[in-house]
C-alpha positions as CSV (number, residue, x, y, z in Angstrom):
1,M,34.7,146.8,64.6
2,S,31.1,145.8,65.1
3,G,28.7,147.9,67.3
4,V,29.7,150.7,69.5
5,A,31.5,149.7,72.7
6,L,31.9,151.8,75.9
7,A,34.2,150.7,78.7
8,A,32.7,151.1,82.0
9,G,34.8,153.7,84.1
10,L,36.7,151.7,86.7
11,A,39.8,153.8,86.9
12,A,41.7,153.0,90.1
13,L,39.6,149.9,90.8
14,L,40.9,147.8,88.1
15,A,44.8,147.0,88.5
16,A,46.9,145.6,85.8
17,G,47.4,142.3,87.3
18,L,45.0,139.6,88.5
19,A,44.7,139.5,92.4
20,R,43.3,136.1,92.6
21,P,44.7,132.9,91.0
22,T,42.5,131.4,88.2
23,A,42.2,128.0,90.1
24,A,40.4,129.7,92.9
25,L,37.5,130.3,90.4
26,Q,37.3,127.0,88.8
27,D,34.6,125.0,90.9
28,D,33.2,121.8,89.7
29,A,30.5,122.2,87.0
30,P,27.2,123.1,88.4
31,P,24.1,120.8,88.1
32,E,22.7,120.7,84.6
33,V,19.2,121.1,86.1
34,D,18.5,124.2,88.2
35,P,18.1,122.8,91.8
36,Y,15.7,125.7,92.6
37,T,13.0,125.1,90.0
38,R,14.1,121.5,89.0
39,G,12.8,122.4,85.7
40,Q,9.2,122.3,86.9
41,E,6.9,124.5,84.9
42,K,4.9,125.9,87.8
43,Y,8.1,127.3,89.3
44,V,9.7,128.5,86.2
45,E,6.5,130.5,85.4
46,R,6.2,131.8,89.0
47,V,9.6,133.4,88.8
48,G,8.9,134.8,85.3
49,Y,11.4,132.9,83.2
50,G,11.1,132.0,79.7
51,S,13.9,129.5,79.3
52,F,17.1,128.3,80.7
53,G,18.5,127.8,77.2
54,P,19.4,126.9,74.8
55,F,18.3,130.2,73.0
56,L,19.5,132.4,70.3
57,W,22.2,134.8,71.9
58,V,23.8,136.5,68.8
59,P,22.9,136.2,65.2
60,G,24.1,132.7,64.1
61,A,24.9,131.4,67.6
62,T,22.9,129.9,70.3
63,T,23.9,129.8,73.9
64,S,25.2,126.3,73.4
65,A,27.4,127.5,70.4
66,V,28.7,130.2,72.7
67,V,29.7,127.6,75.4
68,E,31.5,125.5,72.7
69,H,33.2,128.4,71.2
70,L,34.6,129.4,74.5
71,G,36.1,126.0,75.3
72,G,33.3,124.4,77.3
73,V,33.3,127.1,80.1
74,P,30.4,126.1,82.4
75,L,27.9,128.9,81.6
76,L,24.5,129.1,82.9
77,W,21.7,130.8,81.1
78,V,18.4,132.3,81.8
79,E,15.8,134.4,79.8
80,T,13.6,136.6,81.9
81,E,10.9,139.0,80.9
82,H,13.3,141.8,79.7
83,F,16.8,140.1,79.9
84,R,18.9,137.3,78.5
85,I,21.6,136.4,81.1
86,G,24.7,134.2,81.0
87,S,26.8,133.5,84.0
88,S,30.0,131.6,84.6
89,L,30.2,133.1,88.2
90,A,31.7,130.8,90.7
91,S,30.0,130.1,94.0
92,Y,30.5,132.9,96.6
93,T,31.0,132.8,100.3
94,I,29.0,135.7,101.7
95,A,31.2,138.2,103.4
96,T,31.3,138.9,107.1
97,D,30.5,142.4,106.4
98,Q,27.0,142.9,108.0
99,V,25.7,145.4,105.4
100,E,26.4,142.7,102.6
101,R,24.8,139.9,104.7
102,N,21.7,141.8,105.5
103,K,21.4,142.9,101.8
104,I,21.7,139.4,100.3
105,E,19.4,137.9,103.0
106,A,16.7,140.4,102.2
107,E,17.2,139.6,98.3
108,L,16.9,135.9,99.2
109,K,13.7,136.4,101.1
110,R,12.2,138.0,98.2
111,L,13.3,135.3,95.8
112,S,12.0,132.6,98.2
113,K,8.6,133.8,97.7
114,Q,8.7,132.6,94.2
115,L,11.1,129.7,94.7
116,P,10.4,128.1,98.0
117,R,13.7,125.9,97.8
118,V,15.7,129.1,98.2
119,K,16.8,129.6,101.8
120,A,17.7,133.1,103.1
121,G,20.0,132.2,105.7
122,V,22.8,130.5,103.7
123,N,26.4,131.4,104.0
124,E,27.2,130.6,100.3
125,L,25.7,131.4,97.0
126,D,26.1,128.5,94.6
127,R,26.3,129.2,90.9
128,W,22.7,128.7,90.2
129,L,21.6,131.0,93.2
130,R,23.9,133.8,91.8
131,L,22.2,133.5,88.4
132,H,18.8,133.7,90.1
133,L,19.8,136.7,92.2
134,F,21.2,138.6,89.3
135,A,18.1,137.8,87.2
136,Q,16.0,139.2,90.1
137,R,18.4,142.2,90.4
138,A,18.1,143.1,86.7
139,E,14.3,142.9,86.6
140,E,14.0,144.9,89.8
141,L,16.3,147.5,88.3
142,F,14.3,147.5,85.1
143,E,11.0,148.2,87.2
144,R,12.6,150.9,89.1
145,F,14.1,152.6,86.1
146,A,10.6,152.5,84.4
147,E,9.2,154.1,87.4
148,D,11.8,156.8,87.8
149,F,11.6,157.8,84.2
150,G,7.7,157.6,83.9
151,V,7.4,154.9,81.2
152,G,5.7,151.7,80.9
153,Q,7.8,148.6,81.4
154,D,6.7,147.3,78.1
155,D,7.1,150.5,76.2
156,G,9.2,150.4,73.1
157,P,11.7,153.0,74.3
158,L,13.1,150.8,76.9
159,L,13.4,147.6,74.9
160,P,15.8,146.9,72.0
161,D,14.6,144.8,69.2
162,E,16.0,141.8,71.2
163,K,15.9,141.6,75.0
164,H,18.8,143.2,77.0
165,Q,21.8,140.9,77.5
166,L,23.9,140.5,80.5
167,L,27.2,138.4,80.5
168,L,28.8,137.8,83.8
169,C,32.0,135.8,83.6
170,A,34.1,134.6,86.5
171,N,37.6,134.9,84.6
172,S,38.9,137.7,82.7
173,S,40.2,135.3,79.9
174,T,36.6,134.1,79.2
175,F,35.5,137.7,79.0
176,A,38.4,138.5,76.6
177,R,37.6,135.5,74.5
178,Y,34.0,136.3,74.2
179,M,34.4,140.0,73.2
180,Q,36.9,139.1,70.6
181,R,35.0,136.3,69.1
182,Y,31.6,138.0,69.0
183,H,32.3,141.6,68.9
184,Q,35.8,141.9,67.5
185,L,36.7,144.1,70.5
186,P,40.0,143.6,72.5
187,A,38.7,144.2,75.8
188,E,40.3,144.1,79.4
189,T,37.6,146.2,81.2
190,P,33.8,145.8,81.5
191,M,32.0,146.9,78.4
192,R,28.6,148.0,77.2
193,V,28.2,147.1,73.6
194,F,25.4,148.3,71.1
195,E,24.8,146.0,68.0
196,P,22.4,147.9,65.9
197,H,22.2,145.4,63.0
198,A,21.4,142.7,65.6
199,G,19.1,144.8,67.7
200,T,21.0,144.0,70.9
201,V,22.2,145.8,73.9
202,L,24.8,144.0,76.0
203,F,26.7,144.6,79.3
204,A,29.6,142.1,79.9
205,C,32.3,141.9,82.6
206,A,34.3,139.5,84.7
207,A,34.3,139.1,88.4
208,E,38.1,138.9,88.3
209,Q,38.2,142.7,87.1
210,L,37.1,143.7,90.4
211,E,39.8,143.6,93.0
212,S,40.8,144.7,96.7
213,F,37.9,146.5,98.5
214,Y,35.7,145.8,95.5
215,D,36.2,142.0,95.2
216,N,32.8,140.8,96.5
217,D,29.2,140.3,95.2
218,T,27.9,143.7,96.2
219,A,30.5,145.6,94.3
220,L,29.7,143.4,91.2
221,H,26.0,144.2,91.7
222,A,26.8,147.9,91.9
223,L,28.8,147.8,88.6
224,V,26.0,145.8,86.9
225,A,23.3,148.3,88.2
226,R,25.3,151.3,86.9
227,S,26.0,149.7,83.5
228,V,22.4,148.3,82.9
229,A,21.0,151.6,83.9
230,L,23.1,153.4,81.3
231,N,22.1,150.7,78.7
232,L,18.4,151.6,79.6
233,L,19.2,155.1,79.4
234,A,20.6,154.8,75.9
235,R,17.4,152.9,74.8
236,L,15.1,155.6,76.6
237,E,16.5,158.6,74.6
238,Q,16.2,157.0,71.1
239,A,17.9,159.6,69.5
240,A,21.1,160.3,67.5
241,H,22.6,162.1,70.5
242,A,23.7,160.4,73.6
243,P,22.8,162.0,77.0
244,P,25.2,164.7,78.0
245,V,28.1,163.7,80.0
246,W,26.9,165.0,83.3
247,L,23.7,163.3,83.1
248,A,24.9,160.1,82.1
249,Q,27.6,159.9,84.8
250,G,25.1,161.1,87.4
251,V,22.5,158.5,86.4
252,G,25.0,155.6,86.6
253,H,26.1,156.8,90.1
254,V,22.4,157.0,91.3
255,Y,21.8,153.4,90.4
256,S,25.1,152.0,91.7
257,R,24.9,153.8,95.0
258,R,21.3,152.5,95.5
259,V,23.0,149.1,95.7
260,D,25.5,150.2,98.3
261,P,27.0,153.8,98.4
262,R,30.3,152.4,99.4
263,Y,31.0,151.1,95.8
264,N,31.4,153.9,93.3
265,V,32.5,152.7,89.8
266,F,35.6,154.9,89.5
267,G,38.7,155.8,91.7
268,N,38.0,157.3,94.9
269,A,41.6,158.5,95.8
270,A,40.7,162.3,95.7
271,L,37.8,162.0,98.2
272,G,39.7,160.5,101.1
273,S,40.3,157.1,102.4
274,M,38.4,154.0,101.1
275,E,36.7,153.8,104.6
276,D,35.0,157.2,104.2
277,A,35.3,158.1,100.6
278,W,32.0,157.0,99.7
279,D,30.1,159.3,102.2
280,W,29.3,162.0,99.6
281,P,26.3,164.0,101.1
282,P,28.4,165.9,103.8
283,R,31.1,166.6,101.3
284,I,28.8,168.0,98.6
285,R,27.0,170.2,101.4
286,A,30.5,171.6,102.4
287,R,31.3,172.4,98.9
288,V,28.0,174.0,98.3
289,K,28.5,176.2,101.4
290,N,31.8,177.4,100.1
291,G,30.6,177.9,96.5
292,D,33.0,175.2,95.3
293,F,31.1,173.5,92.6
294,P,30.8,173.9,88.8
295,S,27.8,175.9,87.7
296,T,25.2,174.6,85.5
297,R,26.4,176.5,82.6
298,E,29.8,174.9,83.1
299,M,28.3,171.5,83.5
300,L,26.3,171.7,80.4
301,A,29.4,172.4,78.4
302,W,31.2,169.2,79.2
303,T,31.6,166.9,76.2
304,T,33.8,163.9,77.6
305,R,34.0,162.0,80.8
306,D,37.6,162.9,81.1
307,E,36.6,166.4,82.0
308,L,35.2,165.1,85.2
309,D,37.6,164.5,88.3
310,D,36.5,162.5,91.3
311,P,35.0,165.4,93.2
312,T,33.1,166.3,90.1
313,H,31.7,162.9,89.8
314,M,30.4,163.2,93.4
315,L,28.8,166.6,92.4
316,V,27.1,165.5,89.3
317,W,25.6,162.6,91.3
318,G,24.3,165.2,93.7
319,R,22.8,167.2,90.7
320,V,21.1,164.1,89.4
321,D,20.1,162.9,92.9
322,Y,18.1,166.1,93.3
323,L,16.4,165.5,89.8
324,F,15.4,162.0,90.9
325,E,14.0,163.2,94.2
326,E,12.3,166.3,93.1
327,H,11.2,165.1,89.4
328,S,10.9,161.5,89.6
329,G,8.4,160.1,87.1
330,D,9.0,163.2,84.9
331,L,12.5,162.5,83.8
332,G,11.5,160.6,80.6
333,P,10.3,163.8,78.8
334,F,13.6,165.6,79.9
335,I,15.8,162.8,78.4
336,K,14.0,162.9,75.1
337,R,14.2,166.7,74.9
338,V,17.9,166.7,76.1
339,C,18.8,164.2,73.3
340,A,16.8,165.9,70.5
341,A,18.4,167.1,67.5
342,L,21.0,169.7,67.8
343,P,20.2,173.2,66.6
344,E,22.8,174.8,64.2
345,G,25.6,177.1,65.2
346,E,28.2,177.4,68.1
347,G,27.0,176.8,71.5
348,A,24.4,174.2,70.2
349,L,25.1,171.6,72.8
350,V,24.4,174.0,75.7
351,A,21.5,175.4,73.9
352,R,19.8,172.0,73.6
353,Q,20.2,171.3,77.4
354,E,19.0,174.9,78.4
355,R,16.0,174.3,76.3
356,A,15.3,170.9,77.9
357,L,15.5,172.1,81.4
358,S,13.2,175.1,80.7
359,E,10.6,172.9,78.9
360,A,10.6,169.9,81.2
361,F,11.2,171.6,84.7
362,D,10.7,175.2,84.1
363,L,14.4,175.8,85.1
364,E,16.9,178.2,83.7
365,P,20.6,177.4,84.4
366,E,20.8,180.0,87.3
367,D,17.5,178.6,88.7
368,F,18.9,175.1,88.7
369,D,21.9,176.2,90.6
370,K,19.7,178.0,93.2
371,A,17.2,175.2,93.6
372,W,19.8,172.6,93.8
373,K,21.8,174.6,96.4
374,R,18.5,175.0,98.7
375,W,17.7,171.3,98.2
376,V,21.4,170.3,99.3
377,D,21.1,172.3,102.5
378,R,17.9,170.6,103.4
379,A,18.4,167.0,102.1
380,Y,22.1,166.4,103.0
381,R,22.1,167.4,106.6
């Protein structure tokens, strides 16, 4: 098996069958020339693109070869400052949900400042426009992540040897063929893949993998935001040890909830109905008031994601939300310390994290509990 693959945790979101027929995703092939830049150099440069392809995607295969190997699937490609992105996403009719409409309209307005042919008031996103939007979203996330963690956007720690990769498929079958062909992985759920020998960091998924309440562009954006943030986090620590479970899961939730807090990338069944399960702050405040939360010492001892049930995911988001709000810009040094070499002996995992909290934030575990409880009482009213 090449690389190290991590399945994105979708839990109850991903059902066994396919909710939508494949035919519904097979639009006519998109125009060969992007209609928003029309290939004109001034617009390509203005939006910060390097190429629409072909370019090298994996060792020994260009984007053109990938399309051929996948049976001619109509993939669109773009290379931005920090990403190489492929998309076979179908056109998308913007939902009647006003929150999504407002979000996409604001994104299109930002994009139209660079590409005047983009209009903000459209009701449908064609395939090229979806590619442009995900390129903009990826770069905006990269910029925000660098700001959050106090690192320069061009700093080596955030960049693999090659640019970050993002592959967005319409169909699960295309996604599965790609993962088997290029990463020798039997994959049914979205995946993050690290290929050390190639110097690449990839997130790949299929829109078809999101169903029911999550079958929309905003939920897909939330999934991509979470997964790209975790890829950036993996690059930032640059150590033999991955970030601890509570921290990685909390960071993922922070970035997905910034897109739209209604779409959490795991099952919400334990938190109430889908209509209100996303509203975490009052739930956290109630648990803190009743003392119903894991202590910092308990949290630091977790070693697998399986140790977190849905309410615990909610609580680790609250912990990391506190760190982002109170220590934004100072998180980079904490990550490097928390992922440093393990000391010897029993309890080494906890000891490493305790030392990182103390050196980065001057917090002992009990201090972290007290400071977080005070902050929750103030911030989650």
